[in-house]
N, CA, C, O and the ligand as a Tripos MOL2 file, in Angstrom:
@<TRIPOS>MOLECULE
protein
  229   227    58     0     0
PROTEIN
NO_CHARGES

@<TRIPOS>ATOM
      1 N          87.1310   92.0450   68.3390 N.3       1 MET1
      2 CA         87.0270   92.4260   69.7610 C.3       1 MET1
      3 C          85.8690   93.3910   69.9590 C.2       1 MET1
      4 O          85.8170   94.4250   69.2940 O.2       1 MET1
      5 N          84.9520   93.0830   70.8450 N.am      2 PRO2
      6 CA         83.8740   94.0370   71.1510 C.3       2 PRO2
      7 C          84.4310   95.2330   71.9080 C.2       2 PRO2
      8 O          85.4390   95.1120   72.6050 O.2       2 PRO2
      9 N          83.8010   96.3580   71.7830 N.am      3 GLN3
     10 CA         84.2100   97.5560   72.5100 C.3       3 GLN3
     11 C          83.3080   97.7420   73.7260 C.2       3 GLN3
     12 O          82.2060   98.2740   73.5930 O.2       3 GLN3
     13 N          83.7460   97.3210   74.8940 N.am      4 PRO4
     14 CA         82.9000   97.4780   76.0780 C.3       4 PRO4
     15 C          82.7330   98.9530   76.4280 C.2       4 PRO4
     16 O          83.6800   99.7300   76.3030 O.2       4 PRO4
     17 N          81.5750   99.3340   76.8510 N.am      5 SER5
     18 CA         81.3260  100.7220   77.2310 C.3       5 SER5
     19 C          80.9950  100.7900   78.7160 C.2       5 SER5
     20 O          80.0740  101.4880   79.1410 O.2       5 SER5
     21 N          81.7800  100.0390   79.4950 N.am      6 ASP6
     22 CA         81.5050  100.0090   80.9320 C.3       6 ASP6
     23 C          82.0990  101.2320   81.6120 C.2       6 ASP6
     24 O          83.3200  101.3890   81.6440 O.2       6 ASP6
     25 N          81.2720  102.0780   82.1420 N.am      7 ASP7
     26 CA         81.7370  103.2640   82.8450 C.3       7 ASP7
     27 C          82.5330  102.8950   84.0910 C.2       7 ASP7
     28 O          83.2750  103.7230   84.6190 O.2       7 ASP7
     29 N          82.3850  101.6650   84.5630 N.am      8 ALA8
     30 CA         83.1370  101.2330   85.7370 C.3       8 ALA8
     31 C          84.6270  101.2380   85.4580 C.2       8 ALA8
     32 O          85.4320  101.2680   86.3880 O.2       8 ALA8
     33 N          85.0060  101.2080   84.1820 N.am      9 ALA9
     34 CA         86.4190  101.1970   83.8200 C.3       9 ALA9
     35 C          87.0320  102.5830   83.9210 C.2       9 ALA9
     36 O          88.2560  102.7100   83.8750 O.2       9 ALA9
     37 N          86.2300  103.6180   84.0550 N.am     10 LEU10
     38 CA         86.7620  104.9730   84.1380 C.3      10 LEU10
     39 C          87.3890  105.2240   85.5050 C.2      10 LEU10
     40 O          86.8810  104.7860   86.5370 O.2      10 LEU10
     41 N          88.5140  105.9450   85.4770 N.am     11 LEU11
     42 CA         89.1490  106.3830   86.7150 C.3      11 LEU11
     43 C          89.0510  107.8930   86.7810 C.2      11 LEU11
     44 O          88.7630  108.5520   85.7820 O.2      11 LEU11
     45 N          89.2930  108.4340   87.9590 N.am     12 HIS12
     46 CA         89.0210  109.8520   88.1590 C.3      12 HIS12
     47 C          90.1710  110.5530   88.8630 C.2      12 HIS12
     48 O          91.0440  109.9040   89.4400 O.2      12 HIS12
     49 N          90.1680  111.8680   88.8150 N.am     13 VAL13
     50 CA         91.1860  112.6960   89.4460 C.3      13 VAL13
     51 C          91.4040  112.2610   90.8930 C.2      13 VAL13
     52 O          90.4530  112.0890   91.6550 O.2      13 VAL13
     53 N          92.6710  112.0880   91.2560 N.am     14 GLY14
     54 CA         93.0220  111.7160   92.6150 C.3      14 GLY14
     55 C          93.2120  110.2200   92.7980 C.2      14 GLY14
     56 O          93.7550  109.7850   93.8130 O.2      14 GLY14
     57 N          92.7720  109.4300   91.8300 N.am     15 ASP15
     58 CA         93.0020  107.9970   91.9090 C.3      15 ASP15
     59 C          94.4950  107.7070   91.7470 C.2      15 ASP15
     60 O          95.1560  108.3010   90.8960 O.2      15 ASP15
     61 N          95.0230  106.7930   92.5630 N.am     16 GLU16
     62 CA         96.4220  106.3870   92.4320 C.3      16 GLU16
     63 C          96.4800  105.1650   91.5370 C.2      16 GLU16
     64 O          95.8810  104.1310   91.8310 O.2      16 GLU16
     65 N          97.2150  105.3010   90.4350 N.am     17 VAL17
     66 CA         97.1750  104.2750   89.3900 C.3      17 VAL17
     67 C          98.5880  103.9430   88.9260 C.2      17 VAL17
     68 O          99.5310  104.6970   89.1670 O.2      17 VAL17
     69 N          98.7130  102.8220   88.2680 N.am     18 THR18
     70 CA         99.9370  102.4970   87.5390 C.3      18 THR18
     71 C          99.5540  102.0580   86.1380 C.2      18 THR18
     72 O          98.5040  101.4530   85.9170 O.2      18 THR18
     73 N         100.4490  102.3840   85.1810 N.am     19 GLY19
     74 CA        100.1770  102.0180   83.7960 C.3      19 GLY19
     75 C          99.9010  103.2500   82.9600 C.2      19 GLY19
     76 O         100.3110  104.3570   83.3070 O.2      19 GLY19
     77 N          99.2020  103.0480   81.8580 N.am     20 SER20
     78 CA         98.9180  104.1350   80.9280 C.3      20 SER20
     79 C          97.4130  104.3740   80.8470 C.2      20 SER20
     80 O          96.6080  103.4460   80.9220 O.2      20 SER20
     81 N          97.0690  105.6330   80.6940 N.am     21 PHE21
     82 CA         95.6620  106.0320   80.6940 C.3      21 PHE21
     83 C          95.4280  107.1010   79.6440 C.2      21 PHE21
     84 O          96.3170  107.8910   79.3270 O.2      21 PHE21
     85 N          94.2060  107.1100   79.1060 N.am     22 ARG22
     86 CA         93.8340  108.1560   78.1550 C.3      22 ARG22
     87 C          92.6610  108.9470   78.7140 C.2      22 ARG22
     88 O          91.7530  108.4060   79.3440 O.2      22 ARG22
     89 N          92.7190  110.2620   78.4560 N.am     23 CYS23
     90 CA         91.6160  111.1320   78.8380 C.3      23 CYS23
     91 C          90.3280  110.6310   78.1970 C.2      23 CYS23
     92 O          90.3140  110.2640   77.0220 O.2      23 CYS23
     93 N          89.2590  110.6160   78.9630 N.am     24 ALA24
     94 CA         87.9880  110.1330   78.4400 C.3      24 ALA24
     95 C          87.4050  111.0850   77.3960 C.2      24 ALA24
     96 O          86.5420  110.6880   76.6110 O.2      24 ALA24
     97 N          87.8680  112.3340   77.3800 N.am     25 GLU25
     98 CA         87.3200  113.3280   76.4570 C.3      25 GLU25
     99 C          88.1910  113.5410   75.2160 C.2      25 GLU25
    100 O          87.6890  113.5430   74.0920 O.2      25 GLU25
    101 N          89.5100  113.7220   75.4290 N.am     26 CYS26
    102 CA         90.3530  114.1200   74.2970 C.3      26 CYS26
    103 C          91.4300  113.0860   73.9550 C.2      26 CYS26
    104 O          92.2240  113.3010   73.0390 O.2      26 CYS26
    105 N          91.4610  111.9700   74.6840 N.am     27 ASP27
    106 CA         92.4050  110.8770   74.3940 C.3      27 ASP27
    107 C          93.8650  111.2320   74.6780 C.2      27 ASP27
    108 O          94.7620  110.5290   74.2120 O.2      27 ASP27
    109 N          94.1210  112.2940   75.4220 N.am     28 LEU28
    110 CA         95.4930  112.5730   75.8390 C.3      28 LEU28
    111 C          96.0280  111.3740   76.6220 C.2      28 LEU28
    112 O          95.3360  110.8210   77.4770 O.2      28 LEU28
    113 N          97.2660  110.9800   76.3210 N.am     29 LEU29
    114 CA         97.8760  109.8360   76.9920 C.3      29 LEU29
    115 C          98.7170  110.2840   78.1810 C.2      29 LEU29
    116 O          99.5360  111.1940   78.0610 O.2      29 LEU29
    117 N          98.5120  109.6450   79.3220 N.am     30 VAL30
    118 CA         99.4020  109.8330   80.4610 C.3      30 VAL30
    119 C          99.9000  108.4510   80.8870 C.2      30 VAL30
    120 O          99.1870  107.4530   80.7850 O.2      30 VAL30
    121 N         101.1490  108.4260   81.3680 N.am     31 THR31
    122 CA        101.7480  107.1650   81.7980 C.3      31 THR31
    123 C         102.3580  107.3660   83.1690 C.2      31 THR31
    124 O         102.9900  108.3910   83.4240 O.2      31 THR31
    125 N         102.1780  106.4080   84.0440 N.am     32 SER32
    126 CA        102.7380  106.5300   85.3840 C.3      32 SER32
    127 C         104.2600  106.5120   85.3000 C.2      32 SER32
    128 O         104.8240  105.8550   84.4250 O.2      32 SER32
    129 N         104.9300  107.2280   86.2020 N.am     33 PRO33
    130 CA        106.3910  107.3560   86.1420 C.3      33 PRO33
    131 C         107.0750  106.0810   86.6080 C.2      33 PRO33
    132 O         106.4930  105.2700   87.3280 O.2      33 PRO33
    133 N         108.3300  105.9190   86.1810 N.am     34 ALA34
    134 CA        109.1040  104.7600   86.6180 C.3      34 ALA34
    135 C         109.5590  104.9400   88.0630 C.2      34 ALA34
    136 O         109.7220  103.9610   88.7920 O.2      34 ALA34
    137 N         109.7620  106.1880   88.4770 N.am     35 GLU35
    138 CA        110.1650  106.4530   89.8540 C.3      35 GLU35
    139 C         108.9200  106.5200   90.7460 C.2      35 GLU35
    140 O         107.8000  106.3570   90.2610 O.2      35 GLU35
    141 N         109.1130  106.7590   92.0410 N.am     36 ASN36
    142 CA        107.9850  106.8920   92.9670 C.3      36 ASN36
    143 C         107.1220  105.6350   92.9670 C.2      36 ASN36
    144 O         105.8970  105.7140   93.0660 O.2      36 ASN36
    145 N         107.7630  104.4860   92.8570 N.am     37 ASP37
    146 CA        107.0630  103.1950   92.8330 C.3      37 ASP37
    147 C         106.1110  103.0640   91.6600 C.2      37 ASP37
    148 O         105.2470  102.1880   91.6540 O.2      37 ASP37
    149 N         106.2630  103.9290   90.6660 N.am     38 GLY38
    150 CA        105.4300  103.8180   89.4830 C.3      38 GLY38
    151 C         104.0020  104.2590   89.6930 C.2      38 GLY38
    152 O         103.1300  103.9700   88.8740 O.2      38 GLY38
    153 N         103.7550  104.9680   90.8020 N.am     39 VAL39
    154 CA        102.3830  105.3850   91.0860 C.3      39 VAL39
    155 C         102.1390  106.7850   90.5330 C.2      39 VAL39
    156 O         102.9160  107.7090   90.7710 O.2      39 VAL39
    157 N         101.0570  106.9190   89.8010 N.am     40 LEU40
    158 CA        100.6320  108.2160   89.2750 C.3      40 LEU40
    159 C          99.3070  108.5870   89.9370 C.2      40 LEU40
    160 O          98.3660  107.7940   89.9540 O.2      40 LEU40
    161 N          99.2470  109.8010   90.4830 N.am     41 VAL41
    162 CA         97.9660  110.3110   90.9730 C.3      41 VAL41
    163 C          97.3310  111.0670   89.8180 C.2      41 VAL41
    164 O          97.8740  112.0680   89.3490 O.2      41 VAL41
    165 N          96.2110  110.6000   89.3710 N.am     42 LEU42
    166 CA         95.6010  111.1730   88.1720 C.3      42 LEU42
    167 C          95.2640  112.6480   88.3780 C.2      42 LEU42
    168 O          94.6200  113.0150   89.3610 O.2      42 LEU42
    169 N          95.7100  113.4960   87.4320 N.am     43 PRO43
    170 CA         95.3810  114.9240   87.4580 C.3      43 PRO43
    171 C          94.1230  115.1750   86.6280 C.2      43 PRO43
    172 O          93.6270  114.2760   85.9490 O.2      43 PRO43
    173 N          93.6200  116.3910   86.6900 N.am     44 ALA44
    174 CA         92.6650  116.7980   85.6640 C.3      44 ALA44
    175 C          93.4300  116.8960   84.3500 C.2      44 ALA44
    176 O          94.6140  117.2340   84.3440 O.2      44 ALA44
    177 N          92.7710  116.6050   83.2520 N.am     45 CYS45
    178 CA         93.4410  116.6500   81.9600 C.3      45 CYS45
    179 C          93.9570  118.0700   81.6950 C.2      45 CYS45
    180 O          93.1920  119.0310   81.7810 O.2      45 CYS45
    181 N          95.2460  118.2050   81.3730 N.am     46 PRO46
    182 CA         95.8130  119.5260   81.1090 C.3      46 PRO46
    183 C          95.2840  120.1660   79.8280 C.2      46 PRO46
    184 O          95.4140  121.3760   79.6460 O.2      46 PRO46
    185 N          94.6980  119.3810   78.9520 N.am     47 LEU47
    186 CA         94.1940  119.9220   77.6870 C.3      47 LEU47
    187 C          92.7300  120.3340   77.7850 C.2      47 LEU47
    188 O          92.3670  121.4490   77.4120 O.2      47 LEU47
    189 N          91.8950  119.4340   78.2860 N.am     48 CYS48
    190 CA         90.4520  119.6990   78.2450 C.3      48 CYS48
    191 C          89.8270  119.7480   79.6350 C.2      48 CYS48
    192 O          88.6290  119.9930   79.7700 O.2      48 CYS48
    193 N          90.6440  119.5120   80.6770 N.am     49 HIS49
    194 CA         90.1870  119.6230   82.0580 C.3      49 HIS49
    195 C          89.1550  118.5670   82.4330 C.2      49 HIS49
    196 O          88.4550  118.7000   83.4380 O.2      49 HIS49
    197 N          89.0650  117.5160   81.6200 N.am     50 SER50
    198 CA         88.2370  116.3860   82.0180 C.3      50 SER50
    199 C          88.8180  115.7430   83.2790 C.2      50 SER50
    200 O          90.0270  115.7890   83.5070 O.2      50 SER50
    201 N          87.9620  115.1540   84.0800 N.am     51 GLU51
    202 CA         88.4190  114.4830   85.3050 C.3      51 GLU51
    203 C          88.2970  112.9740   85.1910 C.2      51 GLU51
    204 O          88.4460  112.2690   86.1890 O.2      51 GLU51
    205 N          88.0310  112.4660   84.0010 N.am     52 ALA52
    206 CA         87.8460  111.0270   83.8150 C.3      52 ALA52
    207 C          88.9020  110.4640   82.8720 C.2      52 ALA52
    208 O          89.2420  111.0790   81.8610 O.2      52 ALA52
    209 N          89.4110  109.2960   83.2150 N.am     53 TRP53
    210 CA         90.4600  108.6320   82.4490 C.3      53 TRP53
    211 C          90.0700  107.1920   82.2470 C.2      53 TRP53
    212 O          89.3740  106.6040   83.0740 O.2      53 TRP53
    213 N          90.5170  106.6220   81.1440 N.am     54 ARG54
    214 CA         90.3090  105.1920   80.9460 C.3      54 ARG54
    215 C          91.6460  104.4900   80.7520 C.2      54 ARG54
    216 O          92.5780  105.0260   80.1530 O.2      54 ARG54
    217 N          91.7070  103.2770   81.2780 N.am     55 ARG55
    218 CA         92.9600  102.5140   81.2170 C.3      55 ARG55
    219 C          93.2620  102.1080   79.7780 C.2      55 ARG55
    220 O          92.3600  101.7620   79.0160 O.2      55 ARG55
    221 N          94.5380  102.1540   79.4210 N.am     56 VAL56
    222 CA         94.9760  101.7210   78.0970 C.3      56 VAL56
    223 C          95.5470  100.3170   78.2160 C.2      56 VAL56
    224 O          96.3100  100.0180   79.1340 O.2      56 VAL56
    225 N          95.1720   99.4720   77.2860 N.am     57 GLY57
    226 CA         95.7180   98.1230   77.2720 C.3      57 GLY57
    227 C          94.9400   97.1910   78.1500 C.2      57 GLY57
    228 O          95.2760   96.0110   78.2470 O.2      57 GLY57
    229 ZN         91.4360  115.6630   77.9150 Zn       58 ZN58
@<TRIPOS>BOND
     1     1     2 1
     2     2     3 1
     3     3     4 2
     4     3     5 am
     5     5     6 1
     6     6     7 1
     7     7     8 2
     8     7     9 am
     9     9    10 1
    10    10    11 1
    11    11    12 2
    12    11    13 am
    13    13    14 1
    14    14    15 1
    15    15    16 2
    16    15    17 am
    17    17    18 1
    18    18    19 1
    19    19    20 2
    20    19    21 am
    21    21    22 1
    22    22    23 1
    23    23    24 2
    24    23    25 am
    25    25    26 1
    26    26    27 1
    27    27    28 2
    28    27    29 am
    29    29    30 1
    30    30    31 1
    31    31    32 2
    32    31    33 am
    33    33    34 1
    34    34    35 1
    35    35    36 2
    36    35    37 am
    37    37    38 1
    38    38    39 1
    39    39    40 2
    40    39    41 am
    41    41    42 1
    42    42    43 1
    43    43    44 2
    44    43    45 am
    45    45    46 1
    46    46    47 1
    47    47    48 2
    48    47    49 am
    49    49    50 1
    50    50    51 1
    51    51    52 2
    52    51    53 am
    53    53    54 1
    54    54    55 1
    55    55    56 2
    56    55    57 am
    57    57    58 1
    58    58    59 1
    59    59    60 2
    60    59    61 am
    61    61    62 1
    62    62    63 1
    63    63    64 2
    64    63    65 am
    65    65    66 1
    66    66    67 1
    67    67    68 2
    68    67    69 am
    69    69    70 1
    70    70    71 1
    71    71    72 2
    72    71    73 am
    73    73    74 1
    74    74    75 1
    75    75    76 2
    76    75    77 am
    77    77    78 1
    78    78    79 1
    79    79    80 2
    80    79    81 am
    81    81    82 1
    82    82    83 1
    83    83    84 2
    84    83    85 am
    85    85    86 1
    86    86    87 1
    87    87    88 2
    88    87    89 am
    89    89    90 1
    90    90    91 1
    91    91    92 2
    92    91    93 am
    93    93    94 1
    94    94    95 1
    95    95    96 2
    96    95    97 am
    97    97    98 1
    98    98    99 1
    99    99   100 2
   100    99   101 am
   101   101   102 1
   102   102   103 1
   103   103   104 2
   104   103   105 am
   105   105   106 1
   106   106   107 1
   107   107   108 2
   108   107   109 am
   109   109   110 1
   110   110   111 1
   111   111   112 2
   112   111   113 am
   113   113   114 1
   114   114   115 1
   115   115   116 2
   116   115   117 am
   117   117   118 1
   118   118   119 1
   119   119   120 2
   120   119   121 am
   121   121   122 1
   122   122   123 1
   123   123   124 2
   124   123   125 am
   125   125   126 1
   126   126   127 1
   127   127   128 2
   128   127   129 am
   129   129   130 1
   130   130   131 1
   131   131   132 2
   132   131   133 am
   133   133   134 1
   134   134   135 1
   135   135   136 2
   136   135   137 am
   137   137   138 1
   138   138   139 1
   139   139   140 2
   140   139   141 am
   141   141   142 1
   142   142   143 1
   143   143   144 2
   144   143   145 am
   145   145   146 1
   146   146   147 1
   147   147   148 2
   148   147   149 am
   149   149   150 1
   150   150   151 1
   151   151   152 2
   152   151   153 am
   153   153   154 1
   154   154   155 1
   155   155   156 2
   156   155   157 am
   157   157   158 1
   158   158   159 1
   159   159   160 2
   160   159   161 am
   161   161   162 1
   162   162   163 1
   163   163   164 2
   164   163   165 am
   165   165   166 1
   166   166   167 1
   167   167   168 2
   168   167   169 am
   169   169   170 1
   170   170   171 1
   171   171   172 2
   172   171   173 am
   173   173   174 1
   174   174   175 1
   175   175   176 2
   176   175   177 am
   177   177   178 1
   178   178   179 1
   179   179   180 2
   180   179   181 am
   181   181   182 1
   182   182   183 1
   183   183   184 2
   184   183   185 am
   185   185   186 1
   186   186   187 1
   187   187   188 2
   188   187   189 am
   189   189   190 1
   190   190   191 1
   191   191   192 2
   192   191   193 am
   193   193   194 1
   194   194   195 1
   195   195   196 2
   196   195   197 am
   197   197   198 1
   198   198   199 1
   199   199   200 2
   200   199   201 am
   201   201   202 1
   202   202   203 1
   203   203   204 2
   204   203   205 am
   205   205   206 1
   206   206   207 1
   207   207   208 2
   208   207   209 am
   209   209   210 1
   210   210   211 1
   211   211   212 2
   212   211   213 am
   213   213   214 1
   214   214   215 1
   215   215   216 2
   216   215   217 am
   217   217   218 1
   218   218   219 1
   219   219   220 2
   220   219   221 am
   221   221   222 1
   222   222   223 1
   223   223   224 2
   224   223   225 am
   225   225   226 1
   226   226   227 1
   227   227   228 2
@<TRIPOS>SUBSTRUCTURE
     1 MET1         2 RESIDUE 1 A MET
     2 PRO2         6 RESIDUE 1 A PRO
     3 GLN3        10 RESIDUE 1 A GLN
     4 PRO4        14 RESIDUE 1 A PRO
     5 SER5        18 RESIDUE 1 A SER
     6 ASP6        22 RESIDUE 1 A ASP
     7 ASP7        26 RESIDUE 1 A ASP
     8 ALA8        30 RESIDUE 1 A ALA
     9 ALA9        34 RESIDUE 1 A ALA
    10 LEU10       38 RESIDUE 1 A LEU
    11 LEU11       42 RESIDUE 1 A LEU
    12 HIS12       46 RESIDUE 1 A HIS
    13 VAL13       50 RESIDUE 1 A VAL
    14 GLY14       54 RESIDUE 1 A GLY
    15 ASP15       58 RESIDUE 1 A ASP
    16 GLU16       62 RESIDUE 1 A GLU
    17 VAL17       66 RESIDUE 1 A VAL
    18 THR18       70 RESIDUE 1 A THR
    19 GLY19       74 RESIDUE 1 A GLY
    20 SER20       78 RESIDUE 1 A SER
    21 PHE21       82 RESIDUE 1 A PHE
    22 ARG22       86 RESIDUE 1 A ARG
    23 CYS23       90 RESIDUE 1 A CYS
    24 ALA24       94 RESIDUE 1 A ALA
    25 GLU25       98 RESIDUE 1 A GLU
    26 CYS26      102 RESIDUE 1 A CYS
    27 ASP27      106 RESIDUE 1 A ASP
    28 LEU28      110 RESIDUE 1 A LEU
    29 LEU29      114 RESIDUE 1 A LEU
    30 VAL30      118 RESIDUE 1 A VAL
    31 THR31      122 RESIDUE 1 A THR
    32 SER32      126 RESIDUE 1 A SER
    33 PRO33      130 RESIDUE 1 A PRO
    34 ALA34      134 RESIDUE 1 A ALA
    35 GLU35      138 RESIDUE 1 A GLU
    36 ASN36      142 RESIDUE 1 A ASN
    37 ASP37      146 RESIDUE 1 A ASP
    38 GLY38      150 RESIDUE 1 A GLY
    39 VAL39      154 RESIDUE 1 A VAL
    40 LEU40      158 RESIDUE 1 A LEU
    41 VAL41      162 RESIDUE 1 A VAL
    42 LEU42      166 RESIDUE 1 A LEU
    43 PRO43      170 RESIDUE 1 A PRO
    44 ALA44      174 RESIDUE 1 A ALA
    45 CYS45      178 RESIDUE 1 A CYS
    46 PRO46      182 RESIDUE 1 A PRO
    47 LEU47      186 RESIDUE 1 A LEU
    48 CYS48      190 RESIDUE 1 A CYS
    49 HIS49      194 RESIDUE 1 A HIS
    50 SER50      198 RESIDUE 1 A SER
    51 GLU51      202 RESIDUE 1 A GLU
    52 ALA52      206 RESIDUE 1 A ALA
    53 TRP53      210 RESIDUE 1 A TRP
    54 ARG54      214 RESIDUE 1 A ARG
    55 ARG55      218 RESIDUE 1 A ARG
    56 VAL56      222 RESIDUE 1 A VAL
    57 GLY57      226 RESIDUE 1 A GLY
    58 ZN58       229 GROUP 0 **** ****
């Protein structure tokens, strides 16, 4: 599998998402909740304060 480096795949703070995402800087995993229609509003990373996330899977 090639590793695409498309920056278009990055999501940012405030984006409403579903699924699992990793911090673009430190790889912290966040997953949208089962409640609230499964929608997660992306925060700044609590570890490194990055504002960019990439979708997992
Ligand atoms: Zn981070």
